N, C-alpha and C positions, 0 to 999 in steps of 0.2 A: 317705332321710334317714339320715345316720350317727348312731349312738348317741352321746349326750353324757353325761358323768359329772359329778355334783355331790356334794360331801360336806356333809351337813347335820347339825346337832345337833338334839335333840328339840324345842327351842323353835322353831328354824328350820323343822323339818318341820311343826309345828303351824301356823305362819304360812303355809307353803307350801300346806298343805291348804286353809286358809281362802281363799287367793287362787285356788286351783284351783276351789273351790266356786262362785266368782263367774263362772267361764267358761261361755260358751254351748257350747263344744266338749265333747263327751263325753270324760271323762278317767278312766282306770282305773289303780290302783297295784297291782302284783303283787309279792309277796315272792319273791326268787330265792335259790337256793343259789349257792355259788361256781361259776364256770364257766358261769353262765347257765341252769342247769336250773330249771324251774318248781317253785315250792313251793306258793303259794296266792294266791287273790285277797284282797288286804288291805284295799282301800278304793276307792270310786268316787264321783265327784261327782254332783250332782243331775241334770245333763244326761245323764250315762251311765245313771242309774237310769231316767230318762224314756225314753231311747233303747231300752234293752233290756227295761224293764219289771221291776218288783219280783218278780212271780211267775215270770218267765222266769229271772231271776238265781237265785232260790231253787231252781228245778228243775235248772238246769245246773250241773255241776261247774266250778269255776274253771278247770281245765285245758282244758275245752272252749272257753271264751271265749279263753283265752290262745292256743290253737292256731289259732282262727279269725282272731285279730288279727295274730299274729306268725309262727306256724308251730310245729312241734313243738319246736324248740330255738332260742333266741335266742343269736346270737353277736355279741359286741361289735364294732361297726364295720360290721355288715351293713346292707343297704338294706331298709327296711320296705316293706310293701305300699303301693300308691298311696293317698294320703290318710291314711296312718297315720304319725304322727311319734313317735319314741321318745327318751326321756331315761333314763339310768341314775343312780340316786341311791344314795349310800353313807352309811349311818348307823351309825357304829361298825364292827362287823363284818357288819352286815346290809346286803344289797343289795336295792334295790327298782327296779322298772321302771315308769316312768310312760308310759302310752300315750295319745296325743292323737289323736282322730279328727276329720277334716274332716266337715262336715255330710253330704257325699255319699259318704263312705268306706263300703265294703262293701255298697253298694246293688246290687240285682239288675239284670239287663240291661234290664228294662222301665223301672225307675226311672231308670237312667242315660240311656236313650233319651229319656224325657220331659224330663229335666233339660237335656240337650244341645239338644233342640228348642227349649225355652224360652229357653235362653241364646243360641242362634243367632238366634232370632226377635227378641229384645230388642236384640242387636247390630245387626241389619239395620234395626230401627226407629230406633235411635240415629243410624245413618249417614244415614238419609233425612230426619230431622226438619229439619236445617239447610237442605237443598235445598228442602224443601216450604215452609218459611218464606219462602225467597227467591222461590219460584214464586207464593206467595200475594200478594206485594206488588203485582203487576200488577192482578189483579181487585179488590183492596181499594182501590188508588189510583183505579181506574176508577169504583168505586161512589162514592168521595168526590167525584170530579170531576162525576159525574152529579148528586149532591146540590147542589153549588155551582151547576151550570148550571140546576137547577130553580128556585133562588132568583132567579137573574138573569132567567129567563123570566117569573117572576111580576112582577118590577120593571118589565119592559118590556111587560107585558100580552100575553105570547106563549104562555100556557098553553092551547093548543088541545087537543082530544081526540086528534088525531093525534100531537102532541108528547108528551103524557102516555103514550099507548100505546107510543110508541117508548122512552121512559124506563123504563117498566115492563118491557118486553121485554129491554132491556139489563141492568137490575139483576137480573132473574130468571135470565138466562143466567150472570152472574157468581156469583150465590148458588148456583145449581145446581152449578156447577163446584166451589165450595168444599165443598158438602155431599157431592158425589160422592167427593171426595178423602178426606174423613173416613170415609165408608162403606166405601171400599176398605180403609182401615187397620183399621177396626173388624172387618170380615170376616176380614182376614188374622190378626188377633190372636185371634179366637175359636178355641177348641179343637175339633178334629174329633172327633165322637162315634162315627161309623161310616163304614165304607168305602162308596164309591158310585162309579158309572161316571163317568169323567172324560174329556173330549175333549182330547187333547194340544195341538192347535193353539190352542184357546180358552184353555187354562190358561197356555200360554206368553204369549199376548197379555195376560192378566190380570196375570201377573208383571211384564211390561214396563211395564204401566200403573202398577203400584205403584212401580217404580223410575224412572218417567219423569222426575220432577223432577231426580234425581241425574244421569241420563244427559244431559238437556238442559243442565243447568248446567255439565257437564264438556265440552260441545260434541262429544259422541260420536254418530256416525251408526249407527243400528241398521237392518239390512236383514233382512227376514223372507221366507223362501221356504217357504210352506206349501201343499201340494197341496190340491185341492178335496175329496178324499176325507177323511171324518172318521175319526180313529183313536181308539178308546176303550180305556181301561185301568181296572182297578178299584183304588181306593186312597183315601187321605185327601187332600183337596183342598189344604189348607194345607201339608201335608208336601211335596207335589209343587211347590207354589209356592216353598217354601224351597229346594228343589233348584235350580230355575231362577234364583232370586234370588242364590243363592250363586255360581252360574256367571257371572251378569251382573256381580256385584260383583267377582269374581276378574278378569274381563276388564277392567273399568273400572280397577281398581287397576294392572293390568299396562300399560294404555294410558297412564295418568297418570305412571307410573314412567318409561316410555320418553320421554314428553314432557319430564319434568324433566331427564333425562340428555342428550337429543339435540335438544331444542327442539321447536317446534310442528310438527305433521304432521297429516294427515287420519286421525283416529282412527275406527276402524270395528269393529263387531261384526256378524257374520252368523249367523243361526240358521236352520237348514233341517231339514225332515223328509224322510226317505227310506224308502219302504215297499217291501218285497219279500215273498217267500213265507215267510220265516223270522220276520219281525217288523218293527218300526219303529226306525229310527235317528234320534236327534235330535242334530244336529251344531252345536256352538258353536265359532265361528271368531273370532279377533281378531288384529289386527296389532300387538299390544303387545310388551313386552320378552321374553316367553317364559319358559320354565322354565329355571332355571340348570342348567348341565351337571353331571351327577352327582346331581341332585335328582329325576330322573324317577320313581324308585321310592319316593320319600319323600312326595310331595305329598298322598297320601291317608292319611298317618299322622296320628293324633290329636295335636293341639297343634303340628304342624309349620306354620310360616309363614315364607316368605321375606321378608315385609314386616312383621315384628313391630314395627319401629321406627316404622312408620306406623299402628300400632294393629291389625294383623292378629291375629286370635285363634287361627288354626290349626284352627278347628272346621269351617269351611264345607265343604271338599271331603271331609273325613273323614265328616261327617254326611251329605252328599249321597250318598256311596257306601252308607252304612249304611241310609238311608231307601230307596234304590232296591232294595237286596238284600232288606231285611226286609219292606217294604210292597208292593213291586211285582214281585218276582222278576226285577228288571232289573239292569243293570250299567252302570258308567261306566269309561272308560279314556282315557288320554292318547294320542291318535292321532298327534299331531305336536307337538313340544316348542317349536320356535322358528320364527318368520318363515314362516308364521303359527303361532299356537298353536291346536290343534284338540282339543277334548274330544268324545268320542262316547258317547252314552247309547244303550243297546240294550234295547228292550222286546220280549221274545220273543212270538210269536203267542199263546201260551197265556195271557199276562197281560192 
C-alpha cells in the first residue's frame, strides 16, 4: 500500500486519535524526522496495546517495533509489508506515521497455516451448503409423503403390522441419510489434534462423499480407480480431506466454466492411485477448460485465481501444496494443463 499524506491541526489530530481508538485494528503512531527517519513511538490505540501487550511495549524500544512493522527506513511511496497499511500525517513541521495492522499481519508461519486452513474450510463449507439443501429436499419430501400415506392408511383401515414395518424402515433410511450428512460435516469441521495413519483410498472416498451433493447437482461424473492394496500415510485427516476437496472444487469450477462457454458436454473427473517402488501418485484428471496459457507457473501462488469473478479465493491450490509439503512431505504438480487437465500428487515411500 502506498503512503498517503494528511495535514492535520492539533484539534483534528485529537479527533483523529479518538477515532483510531475505536478501531479494532491495531494502530501505532510514530514520530518521524524529515526524510522518513524514525524518531520515537508517539501513540498507539487500545487494540495495539492488547496485541503487543503493555509489558512488551515497555520493554521494547520504539525503534524495534518500527523496524518490525516497516523496516529500518520508511520511504514515502514505498510498499508496506503484507497486512500493514501506512498513512503519513503532517502536523505543522512534525511528521507522524500511522501504521494500521490487519488482524493477521505479522503472524508466524504456524498461525498463518491455521488461519488459511480455517478460511479454506469455511469457503468449502459455504460452497456445499446450497447443494446439500437441494439434496435434502428429496428425503424430506419422502418423509412428508410417508406421513400423509400413514393417515390415509388409518382412514381406510390398512394399518397392518407389515405396512407399519415398511413405513418405519423407509423413514429410518431417510433419517439415517440426513444424520450421516450432518456427521460428515461435523467431522470435517473438527480440528485435528494429532497426526495418525491415514489410508489414501479411503480418505479420497470420504472427501468425495462430502462434496457429493455439489458434484451430483452439477451433473458431473466421478470415476475412481483405486487398487486393492492399501496405501498409508501419516498426517492430519481433515487437512488431507481439504487437499482433495480443493482439487475436486477446482475441477468442478473448470468443468462448469467450460459448459458456460461451449454448452453442455459430458463432464468428468477421474481420480486414480498409482503405486511403485518410489511412492504413490494420486492423479486428478478432468476434461474442463484447463489452465490458461501463461498461468501454469502461477496457479500455486497465494491469492491467485483465474475465476475470482465467480468467487474463487485463490487459496485452494496454494494451501493444498503447503499442506502436502508441511504435513506429509509430499508434492503436487500440474502434469498437463489443458484437454485434459491433470494434477499429480506424489507421496514418497518414506511418508
